[in-house]
C-alpha positions as CSV (number, residue, x, y, z in Angstrom):
1,M,0.1,0.1,0.1
2,E,2.9,2.4,0.8
3,L,4.3,1.8,-2.5
4,L,1.2,2.5,-4.2
5,R,0.8,5.8,-2.2
6,K,4.3,6.8,-3.1
7,S,3.6,5.9,-6.9
8,V,0.7,8.2,-6.9
9,E,2.6,11.1,-5.2
10,S,5.2,10.6,-7.7
11,R,2.8,10.9,-10.7
12,M,1.0,13.9,-9.1
13,E,4.0,15.8,-8.7
14,E,5.0,15.1,-12.3
15,R,1.8,16.3,-13.7
16,V,1.9,19.6,-11.5
17,K,5.3,20.1,-13.0
18,D,4.1,19.4,-16.3
19,L,1.1,21.8,-15.7
20,Q,3.3,24.5,-14.5
21,D,5.4,24.3,-17.6
22,V,2.4,24.5,-19.8
23,A,1.3,27.5,-18.0
24,L,4.7,29.1,-18.2
25,K,4.6,28.5,-21.9
26,R,1.2,29.8,-22.4
27,L,2.0,32.8,-20.4
28,T,5.0,33.7,-22.5
29,Q,3.2,33.4,-25.6
30,V,0.5,35.6,-24.3
31,L,2.9,38.3,-22.7
32,T,4.9,38.3,-26.1
33,D,2.0,38.2,-28.5
34,D,2.5,42.0,-30.2
35,R,-0.7,41.7,-31.8
36,L,-2.6,41.2,-28.3
37,Y,-0.6,44.0,-26.8
38,E,-1.7,46.3,-29.4
39,A,-5.3,45.3,-28.9
40,S,-5.3,45.2,-25.3
41,P,-2.2,47.1,-23.9
42,F,-3.3,47.5,-20.3
43,Q,-4.5,43.7,-19.8
44,V,-1.0,42.3,-21.1
45,V,0.8,44.7,-18.9
46,D,-1.6,44.0,-15.8
47,R,-0.9,40.3,-16.5
48,G,2.9,40.9,-16.8
49,L,2.8,42.9,-13.4
50,K,1.0,40.0,-11.8
51,V,3.5,37.7,-13.0
52,L,6.5,39.9,-11.6
53,Q,4.6,40.1,-8.2
54,G,4.2,36.4,-8.3
55,T,7.6,35.6,-9.1
56,G,9.0,38.3,-6.3
57,V,10.5,40.8,-8.8
58,L,7.8,43.2,-7.7
59,R,6.3,43.3,-4.5
60,S,3.4,45.6,-3.3
61,D,3.2,47.0,0.0
62,A,-0.6,47.3,0.1
63,V,-0.8,45.4,3.3
64,A,1.5,47.9,5.0
65,G,-0.5,50.8,3.9
66,S,1.9,52.4,1.9
67,G,0.8,51.7,-1.4
68,G,4.0,51.6,-2.9
69,I,5.5,48.9,-5.3
70,H,9.0,47.6,-4.8
71,A,10.9,46.6,-7.6
72,K,14.2,44.9,-6.3
73,N,16.3,48.0,-5.2
74,A,13.6,50.7,-6.4
75,I,10.5,51.8,-4.6
76,F,7.8,53.5,-6.5
77,I,5.5,55.8,-4.2
78,G,2.5,57.9,-4.9
79,S,2.9,61.7,-5.0
80,E,1.0,62.0,-1.7
81,A,3.6,59.8,0.1
82,A,6.4,61.5,-1.7
83,D,5.3,64.9,-0.6
84,T,5.0,63.8,3.0
85,I,8.6,62.4,2.8
86,R,9.6,65.9,1.5
87,E,7.8,67.6,4.3
88,G,9.5,65.2,6.7
89,L,13.2,65.8,5.4
90,K,12.4,69.6,5.5
91,A,11.3,69.3,9.3
92,A,14.5,67.1,9.9
93,D,16.8,69.6,8.2
94,E,15.1,72.5,10.3
95,A,15.4,70.4,13.6
96,N,19.2,69.8,12.6
97,R,20.0,73.3,12.0
98,L,18.2,74.4,15.3
99,H,19.9,71.9,17.4
100,S,23.4,72.0,15.6
101,G,24.7,74.5,18.0
102,N,25.8,77.1,15.5
103,G,22.5,78.0,14.1
104,E,24.1,77.5,10.6
105,K,22.1,75.7,7.8
106,V,23.4,72.1,7.3
107,E,24.2,70.8,3.8
108,K,21.1,69.8,2.0
109,Q,20.8,66.4,0.4
110,E,19.2,66.5,-3.1
111,I,16.5,63.9,-3.7
112,I,15.5,62.7,-7.1
113,L,12.0,61.5,-8.0
114,D,11.4,59.8,-11.6
115,A,7.6,60.0,-11.6
116,P,5.2,60.6,-14.4
117,G,4.7,64.1,-15.3
118,T,7.5,65.6,-13.2
């Protein structure tokens, strides 16, 4: 009986692997189909983003509440969150200036944001 169970498990693992291979092949076909992209670009991009999120290349922080998307070493955030960060940095600069002992302004750091429309 144990041998039969192991045989069934082995075949199930092979079938799942085969299904994964077929799914990946079909997904690749859809994402690389230029005609489909021209007809429905947003749907193709949406599916591509889901693949990237599922494979860990992109990670959404919706659970944490920031609404940002992490892409390996880059973090994309909304304009409201960026404004909040800018305000916080300005306040930190002012606090540093006030408590540095000499009242001089400290060296400012440049923040570069690559956002659509900026």
